[in-house]
C-alpha positions as CSV (number, residue, x, y, z in Angstrom):
1,M,-18.5,100.6,53.9
2,E,-18.2,100.0,50.3
3,V,-21.6,98.8,48.6
4,P,-21.7,96.7,45.6
5,G,-22.1,97.5,42.3
6,W,-24.9,95.7,41.2
7,L,-27.1,96.8,44.5
8,E,-26.1,100.5,43.6
9,T,-27.6,99.6,40.0
10,L,-30.3,98.1,41.1
11,A,-31.1,100.9,44.2
12,E,-31.2,103.3,40.8
13,R,-33.4,101.5,38.6
14,V,-36.2,100.7,41.1
15,A,-36.2,104.3,42.1
16,R,-37.3,105.4,39.0
17,K,-39.4,102.4,38.4
18,P,-43.0,103.4,37.6
19,V,-45.5,102.2,40.4
20,P,-48.0,99.3,39.2
21,L,-51.8,101.2,39.0
22,A,-53.1,98.8,41.4
23,M,-49.9,99.5,44.0
24,R,-50.3,103.5,43.3
25,P,-51.3,105.1,47.3
26,P,-54.8,107.6,46.8
27,E,-54.3,111.0,46.8
28,T,-55.0,111.4,50.6
29,G,-55.9,108.7,53.6
30,G,-53.8,105.6,54.3
31,R,-51.1,104.6,57.0
32,H,-47.5,105.6,56.4
33,A,-45.4,102.6,56.8
34,A,-41.7,101.9,55.5
35,V,-39.9,98.3,55.5
36,L,-36.6,97.4,55.0
37,M,-35.5,95.5,52.0
38,L,-31.8,94.4,53.1
39,F,-29.7,92.9,51.1
40,G,-26.0,91.9,52.6
41,E,-23.5,89.0,51.7
42,G,-23.7,85.4,52.9
43,P,-22.5,82.4,52.1
44,L,-24.4,81.2,49.0
45,G,-23.9,84.9,47.7
46,P,-25.7,87.9,48.2
47,D,-29.0,87.4,50.0
48,V,-32.0,89.2,51.8
49,L,-33.3,89.5,54.9
50,L,-37.0,88.3,55.5
51,I,-39.1,87.4,58.4
52,Q,-42.1,85.2,58.8
53,R,-44.9,87.0,60.9
54,S,-46.3,85.4,63.6
55,S,-49.8,83.6,62.9
56,R,-50.9,84.6,65.7
57,G,-51.0,88.3,64.7
58,R,-53.8,90.6,63.7
59,R,-52.4,91.8,60.2
60,H,-50.8,89.4,57.5
61,A,-50.8,86.6,59.7
62,G,-48.1,84.1,58.9
63,Q,-46.7,85.6,55.9
64,P,-43.2,86.2,55.1
65,A,-42.5,89.6,54.7
66,F,-39.6,92.5,54.7
67,P,-39.2,94.0,58.5
68,G,-41.4,97.3,59.2
69,G,-44.2,98.6,60.2
70,G,-45.4,101.7,60.9
71,I,-43.8,105.5,61.0
72,D,-43.9,107.0,64.0
73,P,-44.0,110.7,64.8
74,D,-40.7,110.0,66.3
75,D,-39.2,108.4,63.3
76,G,-38.8,111.5,61.2
77,G,-39.5,109.4,58.0
78,P,-39.5,105.9,56.5
79,V,-35.5,105.7,56.8
80,A,-35.3,105.7,60.7
81,A,-38.8,103.7,60.7
82,A,-37.3,100.8,59.1
83,L,-34.5,100.8,60.7
84,R,-36.1,100.7,64.1
85,E,-38.8,98.4,62.7
86,A,-36.0,96.1,61.8
87,R,-34.0,96.4,65.3
88,E,-37.5,95.6,67.1
89,E,-38.2,92.9,65.2
90,T,-34.8,90.9,64.6
91,G,-32.7,92.3,66.8
92,L,-30.5,94.0,64.0
93,D,-27.9,96.2,64.6
94,P,-29.0,99.0,62.5
95,A,-24.8,100.4,63.0
96,G,-24.1,97.7,60.6
97,V,-27.2,98.8,57.6
98,H,-26.0,101.7,55.1
99,V,-29.2,102.9,53.4
100,V,-28.4,102.7,49.7
101,G,-31.6,104.5,48.6
102,T,-35.6,104.4,48.8
103,M,-38.5,103.1,46.7
104,P,-41.6,105.3,45.6
105,E,-45.0,104.7,48.0
106,L,-46.0,101.2,47.2
107,Y,-50.0,101.2,48.5
108,I,-51.4,98.0,50.7
109,W,-55.2,98.1,50.3
110,R,-56.1,95.9,52.2
111,S,-54.2,97.1,55.4
112,D,-54.6,100.5,54.2
113,N,-50.3,101.0,54.4
114,R,-48.8,103.5,51.9
115,V,-45.5,101.4,52.5
116,T,-41.8,103.2,51.4
117,P,-39.1,100.1,51.1
118,V,-35.6,101.0,51.8
119,V,-33.1,99.4,50.0
120,G,-30.1,98.8,52.7
121,W,-26.8,97.1,52.3
122,W,-25.9,94.9,54.9
123,H,-22.1,95.9,55.3
124,T,-21.6,94.5,59.1
125,P,-24.1,91.7,59.8
126,S,-25.5,91.3,63.3
127,V,-27.0,88.0,64.7
128,V,-30.9,88.0,64.1
129,H,-33.6,86.4,65.0
130,A,-37.4,86.9,66.1
131,A,-36.9,89.5,68.4
132,S,-40.7,89.9,69.0
133,P,-42.2,86.8,69.4
134,N,-46.0,87.9,69.5
135,E,-44.9,89.4,65.7
136,V,-42.2,87.2,64.6
137,E,-42.3,83.6,64.1
138,S,-38.9,83.6,62.1
139,V,-36.2,85.2,60.7
140,E,-34.5,84.2,57.0
141,R,-31.5,85.4,55.2
142,V,-32.5,83.7,51.8
143,P,-30.0,83.9,48.8
144,L,-30.9,85.6,45.6
145,S,-30.0,82.3,43.7
146,E,-32.9,80.9,45.7
147,L,-35.7,83.7,44.8
148,T,-34.2,83.6,41.4
149,D,-34.2,80.0,40.8
150,P,-37.4,78.9,38.5
151,A,-37.9,75.5,40.4
152,N,-38.9,77.2,43.3
153,R,-41.3,80.6,41.6
154,V,-44.8,79.9,40.8
155,T,-47.8,81.9,40.1
156,L,-50.1,81.3,43.0
157,R,-54.2,82.2,42.8
158,H,-56.2,83.2,45.4
159,P,-60.0,82.2,45.8
160,S,-61.0,85.1,44.8
161,G,-59.1,84.9,41.0
162,F,-56.9,87.3,41.6
163,A,-52.8,85.3,40.8
164,G,-49.4,87.0,41.5
165,P,-46.0,85.8,41.6
166,A,-44.9,83.5,44.7
167,F,-41.9,82.0,45.7
168,R,-41.0,78.9,47.7
169,V,-37.5,79.0,50.0
170,R,-36.5,78.3,53.1
171,G,-39.6,76.4,53.7
172,L,-41.1,79.9,53.6
173,L,-44.2,80.6,50.8
174,V,-43.5,83.9,49.8
175,W,-46.6,85.8,48.1
176,G,-48.2,88.8,47.9
177,F,-47.0,92.3,48.5
178,T,-43.5,90.9,49.6
179,A,-43.6,88.7,46.6
180,G,-44.9,91.4,44.1
181,V,-41.8,93.8,45.3
182,L,-39.6,91.2,45.0
183,D,-40.7,90.3,41.9
184,G,-40.4,93.7,40.5
185,V,-36.8,94.6,42.0
186,L,-35.4,91.3,40.6
187,A,-36.9,91.9,37.1
188,G,-34.4,92.9,35.0
189,S,-31.6,92.9,37.6
190,A,-28.2,90.8,37.3
191,F,-29.6,87.7,39.1
192,E,-32.7,87.1,36.7
193,R,-33.7,84.0,35.1
194,P,-36.7,83.1,32.7
195,W,-39.3,81.3,34.8
196,D,-42.8,79.9,33.9
197,R,-45.3,82.1,34.8
198,S,-47.9,79.7,33.8
199,R,-47.3,77.4,35.9
200,V,-50.2,78.3,38.7
201,E,-51.1,77.0,41.7
202,D,-54.1,77.6,44.1
203,M,-53.4,79.4,47.2
204,P,-52.9,76.6,50.7
205,P,-55.8,77.0,52.3
206,D,-54.4,77.3,55.5
207,V,-52.6,80.5,53.8
208,V,-55.8,81.6,52.9
209,N,-57.8,81.2,56.3
210,L,-55.0,83.4,58.1
211,A,-54.7,86.0,54.9
212,A,-58.8,86.4,55.5
213,R,-57.9,87.4,59.7
């Protein structure tokens, strides 16, 4: 179960990466959660597993995201929680995943979640699908070459004026927390390619409406 050198380097770097001020957790409070940032080797090279949340969901409706959710008392921590949630949401077999490390805890103020990203290597890929239709609409293995393609990258502006990195890949508009984490992880990696951060687009009205729910 040899982990690629590029992923070991990436995991070591992001584990030491300072948390941006806007994502630093408060001293107290917040719901502890975890997400699985799962990298594998696909037909088009290294890729990462993303889901699109159901548009019927109560939180983050319709948004592309990493598999994950709240940490239950029985989980014992973020690693077990991330693997459990990924299995429930995508049908993933956790036996095929080697956990490489974790990132520092990040805070999502809108949902009051303190999220620990868990970095994994998919040494034995299993078939994945929308295993929990009430929570997940689709599952995609997105090649890193597509995420770092400058043509697929944009700065997305919310009506509030907030702007952040986004990706247009596989019919998905990846934005918000997930896009911010991906942007930070890919920056300085062997996969990074320069892109035009001055290319700004307004968030589509349907995405705004879903995000406001």
